[in-house]
N, C-alpha and C positions, 0 to 999 in steps of 0.2 A: 586421466589426470596426470600431470607432470609431477615429478618428485618434489618440486618446490611449492606446489600448490597446497594450501591449507584445506582441510576438510571443512565443509560448511557447518555452521552452528545449526543444530536441529531447531527449526522454527517452532516446533510444538512445545518447547520449553519456555517460550516467551510470548507467542502469538495469543491474542485474546479469544480467538475462535478459529474456524477453518481457514486455511490459507487458500487464496484464490489466484495469486500470482506471486512469483518470486524470481530474483536473480541472485548473483553472488553477494550483493551488498544489501539489498532491500527486500522486504516481505510485505505483501498486502494481504491482510486478513479481515474476515468478517468480525464485527463486534455487535453486541446487543445495543440497539438504539430505540427500543420500543417500537412504535409504528413507522419508524423511518428506516431506510437502508443505511446501515453503519459500516464503514470500512476504516481500517487503521493501517497506515503505512509506517513500518518500523525499520530502523537500522538494525542489521543483523548483529553488529558488535555493540556491547554496552558502552555507549558514549553519549554524553549530553549534547544538546544543540550547539552550544558554544565550543565544543571540543571537536566538531567535525572538521575534516580537512576541507580546503577550498573546493576540491573536486567533488567530494561527497555532498557538501552544502549545495553546490551547483546541481548535482543530480537530484537532490531532494526537491529543489525548486522546479526542475524540468518535469520530473515524474508527477509531482503534485499538480502542476498546471495541465499536463496531459490528461490526468485522471479527471480533473474538473471538467475539461472540455469534452471528454468522452461521455461522462455522466450527463452533463447538461444538454448534450445533443441527442439523448434518448428522448423519444417523443413524449413519454409520460413523466418526465423529470421536472421537478421544481428546481429552485436555486440550491446549490450545494453550500452547506454550512461547513466552514473549515475551522478546526480547532487544534490545539496542541496539548498533550498530556505530559507534564513534567515527570521525570522518573529516571530510572537507570539507563534507558536508551531513548533515542529520538523517536517520537511517536506523533505523527500528524493524523488527525481524524477527519473524516469526510462523512457527513450525514445529509440525506436528501429524502424528501417525501415523494411519493408517487411512483417510485421505481420498485417493481416486484423482485423478490429474490431470484426468480427465474432468469433475470437479466444479468446475473453475476458472470455467467459464461461469456456473454457478449462483451462485458467490460474487461474481463481478463484477457480475452483474445485480442481485443483492440489495443490494450496496453502491451501485450506481448509482440505486437507488430513492431514496436520500438525496441524490443529486447526482452530478455527474461523468458519465463515459461508460464503459460496459463495452467492452473491446477484444477480447474473446475470445468 
């Protein structure tokens, strides 16, 4: 870590469940969605959707689109429902039927191929 680099905000302080993937700016965590697989993509910094820089807003769109493609290409997947939770930080939610929790590793690794680190 260079001297100018800021330490990462501990995702356990804001993630709704276990973190499955993360990079310096974004965290993908599991959330409870009943009988569906629920994932939440959160901005590490406490900023609302309208407060994101153009670069971070672009990243949000790219990561969200990649995540939907990854999930929908799993053989057992249904259509991904996309939502947003208003709050202190940007949070997009992804919920899908038919995908077992055992596939979280596959999802995280495929997303990590674009950057960041798989945590499961």
